[in-house]
C-alpha positions in Angstrom: -54.2 87.7 46.9 -54.9 87.5 43.3 -57.7 85.2 43.1 -59.9 84.0 45.8 -60.6 79.9 45.9 -64.1 80.9 45.0 -62.9 81.7 41.5 -63.9 79.7 38.9 -62.1 77.5 35.8 -62.6 79.9 33.4 -61.1 83.0 35.5 -58.3 80.7 36.7 -57.5 79.4 32.6 -57.7 83.0 31.6 -54.8 84.0 34.5 -53.0 81.3 33.9 -53.6 81.7 30.3 -51.8 85.5 30.9 -49.1 84.1 32.6 -48.1 81.8 30.3 -48.3 84.6 27.4 -46.4 86.6 29.9 -43.2 83.5 30.2 -43.3 83.7 26.2 -43.0 87.5 26.1 -39.7 86.7 28.4 -38.6 84.8 25.7 -38.9 87.1 23.8 -37.2 90.1 25.4 -34.5 87.5 25.9 -34.1 86.6 22.1 -33.6 90.6 21.2 -31.2 91.2 24.2 -29.1 88.6 23.0 -28.8 87.6 19.1 -27.5 90.6 18.4 -25.0 90.5 21.1 -25.6 94.2 22.3 -25.4 92.6 25.4 -23.0 89.2 26.9 -25.2 86.7 28.5 -23.8 87.2 31.6 -24.9 90.8 31.8 -28.4 90.2 30.4 -28.5 87.3 33.1 -27.4 89.0 35.9 -28.9 92.8 35.2 -32.2 91.3 34.1 -32.9 89.3 37.9 -31.3 91.8 39.9 -34.2 94.6 38.0 -36.6 91.6 39.6 -35.2 91.2 43.0 -35.2 95.2 43.1 -39.2 94.7 42.1 -40.4 92.1 43.5 -37.9 93.7 46.9 -40.7 97.5 46.4 -43.8 94.7 45.8 -43.1 93.0 49.2 -42.5 96.0 51.0 -45.8 98.3 49.9 -47.9 95.0 50.6 -46.7 92.9 53.4 -43.8 95.9 55.7 -40.3 93.8 56.1 -41.8 91.1 57.7 -41.5 87.9 57.2 -45.1 85.5 56.4 -46.3 84.2 59.6 -47.7 80.9 58.2 -44.4 79.0 56.1 -44.7 75.6 56.0 -41.6 73.4 57.2 -38.9 73.2 55.2 -40.3 76.4 53.1 -36.6 77.4 52.8 -35.1 74.0 51.9 -36.8 73.7 48.3 -36.6 77.6 47.7 -33.0 77.7 47.5 -33.0 73.9 46.3 -35.8 75.3 43.4 -33.4 78.6 42.7 -30.4 76.0 42.2 -32.0 74.2 39.2 -33.2 77.7 38.0 -29.3 79.1 38.0 -28.9 76.6 35.5 -31.8 76.4 33.6 -31.7 80.8 33.1 -28.4 80.5 32.3 -28.9 77.1 29.4 -32.0 79.3 28.0 -30.3 82.8 27.8 -26.7 80.9 26.5 -28.9 79.6 23.6 -30.8 82.9 22.6 -27.2 83.9 21.5 -27.3 81.6 18.9 -28.7 83.1 14.9 -29.9 79.4 14.6 -31.4 79.5 18.9 -34.7 80.9 17.4 -37.7 81.7 20.2 -40.0 78.7 17.9 -37.4 76.3 17.9 -36.0 77.0 21.9 -39.1 77.0 23.4 -40.8 74.1 22.6 -37.8 71.5 23.3 -37.6 73.8 27.1 -40.4 72.9 27.7 -40.2 68.5 27.6 -40.5 69.4 31.3 -43.6 67.0 31.2 -42.0 64.1 29.1 -38.1 64.3 31.7 -40.9 64.0 34.5 -42.0 61.4 33.5 -38.4 60.0 33.5 -37.7 60.8 36.6 -40.6 59.1 37.8 -40.1 55.8 37.3 -36.6 56.2 38.8 -37.9 56.9 42.1 -40.9 53.6 41.5 -44.0 55.2 39.8 -45.2 54.0 36.9 -47.2 55.9 33.8 -50.3 54.6 33.1 -51.7 54.5 30.1 -52.5 58.8 29.1 -48.5 58.8 30.6 -47.3 56.5 28.3 -49.5 58.4 25.1 -48.0 61.5 26.7 -44.8 60.3 26.6 -44.8 59.6 22.4 -46.9 62.1 21.7 -44.4 64.9 23.5 -41.4 62.8 21.7 -43.1 63.0 18.1 -43.1 66.8 19.0 -39.4 67.1 19.4 -38.9 64.5 16.6 -40.5 66.8 13.8 -38.4 69.8 15.2 -35.2 68.2 15.2 -35.3 66.9 11.9 -35.3 68.6 8.4 -35.2 66.0 6.3 -35.0 61.9 6.2 -32.4 60.4 8.6 -29.5 59.1 6.6 -29.0 56.1 9.5 -31.2 53.6 11.0 -29.6 54.1 13.9 -30.6 58.5 13.8 -34.4 56.8 14.4 -33.4 55.8 17.8 -33.5 59.1 19.5 -33.3 63.2 18.9 -30.5 62.8 20.9 -28.2 60.6 18.9 -29.0 62.5 15.4 -27.8 65.3 17.8 -24.3 64.4 18.8 -23.7 62.1 15.5 -23.4 66.0 13.7 -20.2 66.5 16.5 -18.6 63.5 14.8 -19.6 63.8 11.3 -17.2 65.0 8.7 -19.1 67.5 6.4 -21.4 68.5 9.2 -22.1 72.7 8.2 -21.7 75.5 10.7 -26.1 76.2 10.6 -26.0 72.1 11.3 -23.4 72.3 14.3 -25.3 75.1 15.5 -28.2 73.6 15.5 -27.0 71.4 18.3 -25.8 73.2 20.6 -28.7 75.1 20.2 -30.7 71.9 20.8 -28.6 70.6 23.5 -29.0 73.6 25.8 -32.2 73.8 25.0 -33.1 70.0 26.4 -30.6 70.6 29.4 -32.6 73.6 30.1 -35.7 70.7 30.2 -34.2 68.7 32.4 -33.0 70.8 35.2 -36.5 71.8 34.9 -37.9 69.3 35.7 -36.6 69.7 40.0 -37.7 72.8 39.0 -41.3 72.4 37.9 -41.8 70.2 41.5 -40.1 72.5 43.4 -42.4 75.1 42.3 -45.0 72.8 43.1 -43.9 71.9 46.2 -43.2 75.5 47.1 -46.6 76.8 46.3 -48.2 74.5 49.0 -45.6 75.2 51.7 -45.4 79.3 51.0 -49.2 79.3 53.1 -50.6 83.1 51.1 -49.4 85.0 48.2 -46.6 86.8 50.9 -45.2 83.6 51.0 -44.7 83.0 47.2 -43.5 86.8 46.7 -41.3 86.2 49.6 -39.8 82.8 47.8 -40.1 84.8 44.1 -37.8 86.9 45.8 -35.6 84.5 47.0 -35.3 82.6 44.0 -34.1 85.9 42.1 -31.8 86.8 44.5 -30.0 83.3 44.1 -29.6 83.4 40.3 -28.8 87.9 40.9 -25.6 86.4 42.9 -25.1 83.8 41.3 -24.0 85.3 37.7 -22.4 87.9 39.4 -18.9 87.0 39.2 -19.6 85.7 36.0 -20.9 89.3 34.6 -18.2 91.4 35.8 -15.4 89.0 34.8 -17.1 88.6 31.1 -17.7 92.6 31.5 -14.4 93.8 33.0 -11.7 91.0 32.1 -8.8 91.1 30.0 -11.2 89.4 27.2 -14.3 90.7 27.8 -17.4 89.3 25.7 -19.0 92.4 24.8 -20.0 93.1 21.3 -19.6 96.6 20.5 -15.7 98.9 20.6 -18.5 101.7 20.5 -18.2 105.2 20.6 -19.4 107.7 23.6 -22.9 107.7 21.7 -22.7 104.1 20.5 -22.5 103.3 25.0 -25.3 105.0 26.1 -27.8 104.0 23.3 -26.9 100.3 24.7 -27.3 101.1 28.6 -30.8 102.2 27.4 -31.8 99.4 25.6 -30.0 97.2 28.2 -32.0 99.6 31.2 -35.3 98.8 28.6 -34.7 94.5 28.3 -34.0 94.6 32.1 -37.1 96.2 32.6 -38.9 94.5 30.2 -37.6 91.5 31.6 -38.5 91.8 35.9 -42.1 93.0 34.7 -42.8 89.6 32.5 -41.1 87.9 35.3 -42.8 89.0 38.3 -46.4 89.4 36.3 -45.7 85.4 35.4 -45.0 84.5 39.3 -48.5 86.7 40.7 -50.6 85.1 37.9 -49.5 81.5 37.5 -48.1 80.7 41.3 -50.9 81.5 43.5 -53.6 79.3 41.0 -51.9 75.6 42.6 -53.5 76.6 45.6 -57.1 77.5 44.0 -56.9 74.1 41.0 -55.2 71.1 40.6 -52.1 71.1 40.0 -51.9 69.1 36.5 -54.9 71.4 35.1 -52.3 74.7 36.3 -49.1 72.9 34.9 -51.2 71.9 31.5 -52.7 75.4 31.4 -49.0 76.7 31.7 -47.5 74.8 28.9 -49.8 77.4 26.3 -46.6 79.1 26.2 -44.5 77.0 23.8 -47.3 77.9 21.4 -47.0 81.3 21.6 -43.3 81.1 21.8 -43.7 79.4 18.0 -46.7 82.7 16.9 -44.2 85.6 18.9 -41.4 84.2 16.4 -43.4 84.1 13.9 -44.4 87.9 14.6 -41.5 89.2 16.4 -38.7 88.2 14.6 -40.1 86.1 10.9 -38.6 82.9 11.9 -38.8 80.5 9.0 -40.5 76.9 9.3 -43.1 78.1 11.7 -45.6 75.6 10.4 -44.2 73.3 11.2 -43.0 74.4 14.4 -46.7 75.1 15.2 -47.3 71.3 14.6 -44.3 70.1 16.8 -45.5 72.4 20.1 -49.2 71.8 19.3 -47.5 67.5 20.2 -45.8 69.0 23.1 -48.5 71.0 24.6 -51.0 67.4 23.8 -48.5 65.6 25.2 -47.9 67.8 28.7 -52.1 67.8 29.2 -51.5 63.5 28.6 -48.8 63.2 31.3 -50.4 65.6 34.2 -53.6 64.3 33.7 -52.2 61.2 34.5 -51.2 62.8 38.3 -48.0 61.5 37.4 -46.2 64.7 38.8 -48.4 65.5 41.6 -47.1 61.0 42.8 -43.3 61.8 41.6 -43.6 64.8 44.6 -45.6 62.9 47.1 -42.6 60.4 46.8 -39.7 63.5 47.0 -41.8 64.7 49.8 -41.4 61.6 51.0 -38.0 61.3 51.0 -37.2 64.6 52.9 -37.4 67.6 50.2 
């Protein structure tokens, strides 16, 4: 494995932090690929996961041969497939958010990382209630969402009730600008990603425990990218070769060749970062507390905000840094409250 059980917490911290950096960077790659519409959403997500599948297949064959792991726990593939189904929605929503001009990395990523807050709400539905730290974490993460969502003081009292209500009213209010409507769409896509991320995160934790070793983890990761590739393939074929393709430019041969080179570079960069984040983070669930690893993973939010400022010169970075810090602090409080572990145990008890 990448890291033996004897490694100390500092080494685990470094490895997970590097994995979190990889997560932030594949958000940057996605934004580069989609913001100027050189690639359609379907082309990018399908091509990226085909490339990631080939990378995992090469790694698996080189390290383990073409044999199945000997130590897979029962119901391993059940949780892998369920997590893959959740990721079909998650990655599609993330990619779609990246196509909008206002779908900036420093804005969308913190909203997509509200999963711990939603895990708390899901836990309550099955009878697992948070303690004081969990409740405080929910309030702090909610504050982070407010900081991101409100450019100025709300005009109506009921808009204070929830960021969700404010987003919806932008579609109903007359006089809303195109920028406001677009920001509403990006917000809802990002919050939708966080919602499905709740299931995806729970499946990740259960999967690693059932995988047994790194061979099982790589097999699960490859199964995930295969499912994602197959799920997005019909969409890509329809939008690329259909009667009304989404492709941005009707270009000459030289431009088409440059787009192909750009696409290949984007696919390979995304695949490399995806494999890196799996290898750096997933094995750590067997070497440290799940809450500890999950909390460190949230530092990808801070990295994403800084990356948005560095690569894209995105505006409002100070406010977004404050929001990202609140979201990370809230995630720390929720995960140290052990609620995600309790929810996972309850779902396993129900047959997951």
